[in-house]
Structures are given as C-alpha cells and as structure tokens.
N, C-alpha and C positions, 0 to 999 in steps of 0.2 A: 672584521667579525664574521665567523663561519656560522651561518645560520642552519646548516644541515648536520645535525647532531642526532644520530641513530638513537643513542640511548635516551636523550630527552623526549625524542618522539615515541618511543616504546613506553615511556614512562606516562605520558600524558594520554596517549591513545589506549594504552592497556588499562590504565586507571580508571579513565573515563568509561571504558566498555564494564569493568567490574562494578563501579559505583552504579551505573545505571542498571545493570542487571539486579544488583542488590536492591535498589530503590523501586523498579518497576516490575521485575520479575524476568525469569529466564523465557517463559512462554511468550511473553509480551516482547521479548527481545528478538526472538525467532520471527514473530510476525513482522517486526520492523524490518529484519533483513530481507524477508521474502517480499515485502513492499518495496524495498530499495531495489531489489533485483529486477521487480516487475517494471521499473521504470525503463529498464533496457529492452523489453519486450515490444512488440509491435502494438500500436494502439488498436482500440476497437474500431473496426471499419464497417459504419453503418450501410454503405451502399452494397458491399459485398454480402452481408447478412441479409438484408432485403432481397437481394437477387437470390440467394440460397432459399429464402424462406418463400419465395415465389412458387417453387416447386410444390411445397406443403400445401399453399393455399390453393393450387391447382388441384391437387389431390382432394382436399376437402370439397372444393367446387363440384368436382366430378362425382366423388363417391359419398359425399357428406362426412360428419364427424363420426358416425357410428361405423363405416366400414374403412375409413382413412386410417394409414398407419404413420406413426411419427417418422419423421426424416431427420437425420443428422446433419446439422448446419455448419459443423466444424467449430462450435462455441458451446462450451459445456453449459453455461447458464440458458442459453436458448433452447438447447435440447431438452433439458429438464422442464422448462416452461411450455415449449410445445407438447411434450410428452404429457403433462398435467392438462392441457387443454384438451386433447383428444382422449384421454382416460376418463375425465370427468364430464366430456361433451360440455364445457362451460367456459366462457370468456372469464368468468369470475375466477376460475382456477387458474387461468393463465396469470391474471393480475396477481392473486394470492401469492403464486410461487414466485413470480418476478418480485414482488415486494420483500419477501423471505430471503431471497438471494441477494438482494439490494442491500438489505440491512446487514448482512453477513459482509458483503464486500466493503460498504462504507464504514462497517465497524471496524473491520481491520486496518482501514486507512487512518481512522481516527485514533486507534491505538498506536500505529506507527507514528504518527504526527505527536502524540503526547511523550511517546519515549524519546524521540528526537529533540523535543523541548526540553525535556529533562538532561539529556546529554549536553545540550548546548547551554544549560545552566551550570553543569558540572564541570565541563572542560576547562573553563578558566581557572575554577577552584583548584583542579588538579595542577593545571600550570604554574599557579602561584604556590602551590605546595612544593612542586619541583624546584622553584626558584628559591624558597626558603631553605630547602635541604641542601642546595648548592652552596647557597651564602653561608650555610652553617659549617660547611668544610672549606671556606674561602682561604683561611689561614693556611690549611694543609696543602692546598693548590699552590700558594705562594711559595711555601717551602719547598714544594716539589719541582720549582723553577719557572712556573707560570708567573706573569706580571699580574697586578691587581685588575688592570683593565681586561686582560684576556679572561681571566676568572670571573669578573663580573658579567662580562659578554656572555659568557657560556651560561652563567646562571639566569640572566633574563630570557634565554631562548625558549625555556619551557612555558614562560608567560605568554610568549609569542605564539607557540605551538597551540596552546589552549585557546588563546583568541581566534585563531584561524581555525581550529576545529570547530569551534561554537558558531562562528559567524559566517564562515565560507564554505562549511560542509554541512554541519548538522542542521542549521536553520534553512539553507536553500533546498536541502533535501525535503524537509518537512513540508516547504511551501510547494515543492514539485509534486510531492504525493497528493496534496490538498487539491491542487489544480487539476491533476489527472483524474482524481476520484470523481471530482464534481462533474467534470466534462464527460466523463464515460457515463455516469449515472444518468445525466440528462439525455445523451444519445441513445443509451438502452431504453429509457422510459419513452422516447419518441419512436423507436422502432416496435416497441411492445404495443404502444396505441395504434400504430399504423396497422399492425399484424390484427388487432382485434377488430378494427373497422373493415378490414378485408374479410374477416371470417363472417361478421355479421352481414356484410353485403354479398356473401356468397350465396345466400338462400339457404344455408344448412340449419337443421334444427338445433339451435345453441340454447343450452338451459339457461334460465333466467334466475334460477335460485343461486343465492351465495354459496360459496364453496369455503368451509372453514379450513383454517390451516391443519386442525386436527385430522381432516379427512385426507389431507395430502401427506401427513406424515405416516398415515395407516398403510 
C-alpha cells in the first residue's frame, strides 16, 4: 500500500481549508495562520525585557514622570504600555493599556484555537468524502487494470489523511497556541506588576486616579 498520494493529500487539505474558511470566515483563518507562524518566533523573554525597562525606571527615578521620556524596549506591547504610563503619569494607565493589549493577544489565540478545532472536526469528514468518491470509481479503476486490493487501498488513503490532519496537526497546533498564549500572558503580567512596583518605589509623583480606556484611545 502506497500511503503517499498527492491527489488525496490535496483533496483532504484543500477541502478542509475551504470548509473551515466557509464555516469560520476568511479573516479568522488569517488570524489562525498568523498564530501558527508565531509559534516559530522567539518566545517572550522576561529577563531581557526587565533589563531594558531598567533604563526607563532609572529615567523616571532621576527625572520623574513629568520629564521622563518613553524608551523603546524592542517589544511593541511594552513600548505602548510605558508610553501610556509616561503620557498620563499614571500606573493605572499602564495597567489599562496592558489589559487592552492582553485582550487583543489572547483573543487572537482563542480565535485561532476555535478555527483549528473546526478544522480538526472537518478533516476526517473530508477524508471520508474522498474515500466515498474513490469507492464510487472502484469499478472504473479495476477496468483500468488495477486490482480490487490496490483500488481499495488507494480509496482509504484519504480517510487516513483526514485523521492525520485532524489529530496530528490541527489539534496539536491548537494546544500549542493555547499553552504559549497562557504562558506569555502570565509572564507579561508579572513584568507589568514588577514595573508598576518599581515606579511607585521610585518616589515619582504618580497619579492615583484611574485612567479610562477612552482616555488611552484619545
């Protein structure tokens, strides 16, 4: 039995992709592909970010929040969060901006997992559909010179591909995205809390009033 059948693989993979896009939406599919690509990027590195934020804390300690300027630490989320901290001179603004960015990040991960769950559900269906189509042409394949054993073996290959795609690709990817998102969210929260404590301990005049998200969006 030859399990490497390009036509069967294209049928299952392409059919699953199309069916998932129809069920979940093209935009959600794009979010999923970006989340999968993100698994190959370097993980969030808390020690490095803390080291870079130390310079920002030193500026705040020396000049206060009024005269301090935001420094780039090479991380888009923390750049925006520290910018909000200095712009509004409020630790609440830091937490509000971090919470907004966290919702966007975890929301994207949740969307990706939902799409991959649907793909894992649809892949075996597409595999079975390919098998039924192949069995429907069984007589023609035998007339063309193939044996019944070869024709049936080729027919069930699509079912195998559907199961492999669902349980060895889609489901593991969804789990990997969930684990990475949860770990990163916890690590970022810890760094934000550390930064807030450092700012409060610096002796700077920090506003105690809550900063609404509408203020940040202004």
